[in-house]
PyMOL commands that place a pseudoatom at each C-alpha (Angstrom):
pseudoatom trace, name=CA, resn=MET, resi=1, chain=A, elem=C, hetatm=0, pos=[0.000, 0.000, 0.000]
pseudoatom trace, name=CA, resn=GLY, resi=2, chain=A, elem=C, hetatm=0, pos=[2.920, 2.351, 0.638]
pseudoatom trace, name=CA, resn=ASP, resi=3, chain=A, elem=C, hetatm=0, pos=[3.641, 2.673, -3.069]
pseudoatom trace, name=CA, resn=HIS, resi=4, chain=A, elem=C, hetatm=0, pos=[0.083, 3.898, -3.707]
pseudoatom trace, name=CA, resn=ARG, resi=5, chain=A, elem=C, hetatm=0, pos=[0.382, 6.451, -0.920]
pseudoatom trace, name=CA, resn=ALA, resi=6, chain=A, elem=C, hetatm=0, pos=[3.482, 7.908, -2.555]
pseudoatom trace, name=CA, resn=GLU, resi=7, chain=A, elem=C, hetatm=0, pos=[1.729, 7.968, -5.925]
pseudoatom trace, name=CA, resn=VAL, resi=8, chain=A, elem=C, hetatm=0, pos=[-1.424, 9.556, -4.479]
pseudoatom trace, name=CA, resn=THR, resi=9, chain=A, elem=C, hetatm=0, pos=[0.712, 12.132, -2.668]
pseudoatom trace, name=CA, resn=LYS, resi=10, chain=A, elem=C, hetatm=0, pos=[2.320, 13.028, -6.008]
pseudoatom trace, name=CA, resn=VAL, resi=11, chain=A, elem=C, hetatm=0, pos=[-1.077, 13.370, -7.735]
pseudoatom trace, name=CA, resn=VAL, resi=12, chain=A, elem=C, hetatm=0, pos=[-2.400, 15.482, -4.835]
pseudoatom trace, name=CA, resn=CYS, resi=13, chain=A, elem=C, hetatm=0, pos=[0.657, 17.740, -4.949]
pseudoatom trace, name=CA, resn=ASP, resi=14, chain=A, elem=C, hetatm=0, pos=[0.573, 18.074, -8.741]
pseudoatom trace, name=CA, resn=THR, resi=15, chain=A, elem=C, hetatm=0, pos=[-3.183, 18.694, -8.858]
pseudoatom trace, name=CA, resn=PHE, resi=16, chain=A, elem=C, hetatm=0, pos=[-3.326, 21.221, -6.027]
pseudoatom trace, name=CA, resn=ARG, resi=17, chain=A, elem=C, hetatm=0, pos=[0.226, 22.639, -6.309]
pseudoatom trace, name=CA, resn=LEU, resi=18, chain=A, elem=C, hetatm=0, pos=[1.227, 21.600, -2.813]
pseudoatom trace, name=CA, resn=ASP, resi=19, chain=A, elem=C, hetatm=0, pos=[4.676, 21.008, -1.353]
pseudoatom trace, name=CA, resn=PRO, resi=20, chain=A, elem=C, hetatm=0, pos=[5.132, 17.222, -0.948]
pseudoatom trace, name=CA, resn=ALA, resi=21, chain=A, elem=C, hetatm=0, pos=[6.941, 17.814, 2.342]
pseudoatom trace, name=CA, resn=LEU, resi=22, chain=A, elem=C, hetatm=0, pos=[3.702, 19.217, 3.776]
pseudoatom trace, name=CA, resn=VAL, resi=23, chain=A, elem=C, hetatm=0, pos=[1.472, 16.303, 2.735]
pseudoatom trace, name=CA, resn=GLU, resi=24, chain=A, elem=C, hetatm=0, pos=[1.278, 13.671, 5.473]
pseudoatom trace, name=CA, resn=PRO, resi=25, chain=A, elem=C, hetatm=0, pos=[-0.507, 10.370, 4.612]
pseudoatom trace, name=CA, resn=ASP, resi=26, chain=A, elem=C, hetatm=0, pos=[-2.912, 10.720, 7.550]
pseudoatom trace, name=CA, resn=ALA, resi=27, chain=A, elem=C, hetatm=0, pos=[-3.530, 14.476, 7.294]
pseudoatom trace, name=CA, resn=PRO, resi=28, chain=A, elem=C, hetatm=0, pos=[-7.199, 15.239, 6.573]
pseudoatom trace, name=CA, resn=LEU, resi=29, chain=A, elem=C, hetatm=0, pos=[-7.673, 16.513, 3.021]
pseudoatom trace, name=CA, resn=GLU, resi=30, chain=A, elem=C, hetatm=0, pos=[-9.487, 19.545, 4.459]
pseudoatom trace, name=CA, resn=GLU, resi=31, chain=A, elem=C, hetatm=0, pos=[-6.254, 20.552, 6.226]
pseudoatom trace, name=CA, resn=LEU, resi=32, chain=A, elem=C, hetatm=0, pos=[-4.607, 20.585, 2.791]
pseudoatom trace, name=CA, resn=GLY, resi=33, chain=A, elem=C, hetatm=0, pos=[-7.318, 22.915, 1.502]
pseudoatom trace, name=CA, resn=ILE, resi=34, chain=A, elem=C, hetatm=0, pos=[-9.123, 20.174, -0.434]
pseudoatom trace, name=CA, resn=ASP, resi=35, chain=A, elem=C, hetatm=0, pos=[-12.887, 20.565, -0.017]
pseudoatom trace, name=CA, resn=SER, resi=36, chain=A, elem=C, hetatm=0, pos=[-15.724, 18.539, -1.565]
pseudoatom trace, name=CA, resn=LYS, resi=37, chain=A, elem=C, hetatm=0, pos=[-15.155, 20.090, -5.004]
pseudoatom trace, name=CA, resn=GLY, resi=38, chain=A, elem=C, hetatm=0, pos=[-11.449, 19.404, -4.591]
pseudoatom trace, name=CA, resn=ARG, resi=39, chain=A, elem=C, hetatm=0, pos=[-12.151, 15.736, -3.853]
pseudoatom trace, name=CA, resn=ILE, resi=40, chain=A, elem=C, hetatm=0, pos=[-14.078, 15.494, -7.128]
pseudoatom trace, name=CA, resn=LYS, resi=41, chain=A, elem=C, hetatm=0, pos=[-11.121, 17.107, -8.907]
pseudoatom trace, name=CA, resn=LEU, resi=42, chain=A, elem=C, hetatm=0, pos=[-8.778, 14.604, -7.214]
pseudoatom trace, name=CA, resn=LEU, resi=43, chain=A, elem=C, hetatm=0, pos=[-10.997, 11.677, -8.217]
pseudoatom trace, name=CA, resn=ALA, resi=44, chain=A, elem=C, hetatm=0, pos=[-10.947, 12.882, -11.843]
pseudoatom trace, name=CA, resn=ALA, resi=45, chain=A, elem=C, hetatm=0, pos=[-7.162, 13.328, -11.747]
pseudoatom trace, name=CA, resn=LEU, resi=46, chain=A, elem=C, hetatm=0, pos=[-6.682, 9.782, -10.416]
pseudoatom trace, name=CA, resn=GLU, resi=47, chain=A, elem=C, hetatm=0, pos=[-9.015, 8.360, -13.077]
pseudoatom trace, name=CA, resn=ILE, resi=48, chain=A, elem=C, hetatm=0, pos=[-7.065, 10.109, -15.831]
pseudoatom trace, name=CA, resn=TYR, resi=49, chain=A, elem=C, hetatm=0, pos=[-3.627, 9.310, -14.393]
pseudoatom trace, name=CA, resn=TYR, resi=50, chain=A, elem=C, hetatm=0, pos=[-4.361, 5.614, -13.799]
pseudoatom trace, name=CA, resn=GLY, resi=51, chain=A, elem=C, hetatm=0, pos=[-6.982, 4.947, -16.475]
pseudoatom trace, name=CA, resn=VAL, resi=52, chain=A, elem=C, hetatm=0, pos=[-9.458, 3.617, -13.918]
pseudoatom trace, name=CA, resn=THR, resi=53, chain=A, elem=C, hetatm=0, pos=[-13.041, 4.425, -13.027]
pseudoatom trace, name=CA, resn=ILE, resi=54, chain=A, elem=C, hetatm=0, pos=[-13.827, 5.285, -9.422]
pseudoatom trace, name=CA, resn=ASP, resi=55, chain=A, elem=C, hetatm=0, pos=[-17.487, 5.426, -8.416]
pseudoatom trace, name=CA, resn=LEU, resi=56, chain=A, elem=C, hetatm=0, pos=[-18.604, 8.793, -7.086]
pseudoatom trace, name=CA, resn=ASP, resi=57, chain=A, elem=C, hetatm=0, pos=[-20.071, 7.028, -4.056]
pseudoatom trace, name=CA, resn=ARG, resi=58, chain=A, elem=C, hetatm=0, pos=[-16.463, 6.275, -3.011]
pseudoatom trace, name=CA, resn=LEU, resi=59, chain=A, elem=C, hetatm=0, pos=[-15.818, 10.005, -2.504]
pseudoatom trace, name=CA, resn=ASP, resi=60, chain=A, elem=C, hetatm=0, pos=[-16.941, 9.762, 1.111]
pseudoatom trace, name=CA, resn=ARG, resi=61, chain=A, elem=C, hetatm=0, pos=[-13.830, 7.616, 1.691]
pseudoatom trace, name=CA, resn=PHE, resi=62, chain=A, elem=C, hetatm=0, pos=[-11.570, 10.432, 0.419]
pseudoatom trace, name=CA, resn=THR, resi=63, chain=A, elem=C, hetatm=0, pos=[-10.654, 11.679, 3.898]
pseudoatom trace, name=CA, resn=ASP, resi=64, chain=A, elem=C, hetatm=0, pos=[-6.835, 11.578, 3.778]
pseudoatom trace, name=CA, resn=VAL, resi=65, chain=A, elem=C, hetatm=0, pos=[-4.064, 10.431, 1.432]
pseudoatom trace, name=CA, resn=GLY, resi=66, chain=A, elem=C, hetatm=0, pos=[-4.008, 6.952, 2.981]
pseudoatom trace, name=CA, resn=SER, resi=67, chain=A, elem=C, hetatm=0, pos=[-7.725, 6.377, 2.432]
pseudoatom trace, name=CA, resn=VAL, resi=68, chain=A, elem=C, hetatm=0, pos=[-7.515, 7.739, -1.115]
pseudoatom trace, name=CA, resn=ALA, resi=69, chain=A, elem=C, hetatm=0, pos=[-4.678, 5.248, -1.737]
pseudoatom trace, name=CA, resn=GLU, resi=70, chain=A, elem=C, hetatm=0, pos=[-6.938, 2.422, -0.504]
pseudoatom trace, name=CA, resn=VAL, resi=71, chain=A, elem=C, hetatm=0, pos=[-9.743, 3.470, -2.863]
pseudoatom trace, name=CA, resn=LEU, resi=72, chain=A, elem=C, hetatm=0, pos=[-7.208, 3.664, -5.710]
pseudoatom trace, name=CA, resn=ALA, resi=73, chain=A, elem=C, hetatm=0, pos=[-5.869, 0.191, -4.847]
pseudoatom trace, name=CA, resn=ASP, resi=74, chain=A, elem=C, hetatm=0, pos=[-9.430, -1.184, -4.979]
pseudoatom trace, name=CA, resn=ALA, resi=75, chain=A, elem=C, hetatm=0, pos=[-9.985, 0.453, -8.374]
pseudoatom trace, name=CA, resn=LEU, resi=76, chain=A, elem=C, hetatm=0, pos=[-6.702, -0.895, -9.743]
pseudoatom trace, name=CA, resn=ARG, resi=77, chain=A, elem=C, hetatm=0, pos=[-7.544, -4.423, -8.559]
pseudoatom trace, name=CA, resn=GLY, resi=78, chain=A, elem=C, hetatm=0, pos=[-10.913, -4.112, -10.260]
pseudoatom trace, name=CA, resn=LYS, resi=79, chain=A, elem=C, hetatm=0, pos=[-9.105, -3.215, -13.461]
pseudoatom trace, name=CA, resn=GLY, resi=80, chain=A, elem=C, hetatm=0, pos=[-7.013, -6.365, -13.229]
pseudoatom trace, name=CA, resn=ARG, resi=81, chain=A, elem=C, hetatm=0, pos=[-3.652, -4.732, -12.530]
for i in range(1, 81): cmd.bond("trace and resi %d" % i, "trace and resi %d" % (i + 1))
show_as sticks, trace
zoom trace
């Protein structure tokens, strides 16, 4: 799972122009300035970057980088990677 956290951290930092040193895996996304619209933007960025589809009903699990990495891992498994 650690590899997905690093990848999600990179996508978060690239998408929201954040310093990677400030993004802790367990920090709430709200503390990073990512609100509900930001979570939708993050979901879209992950779908494009990884070529996966993530159901919108999974957005409620987008609470921190670690949980986003878990949702991404689920989506990648569903894709057969």
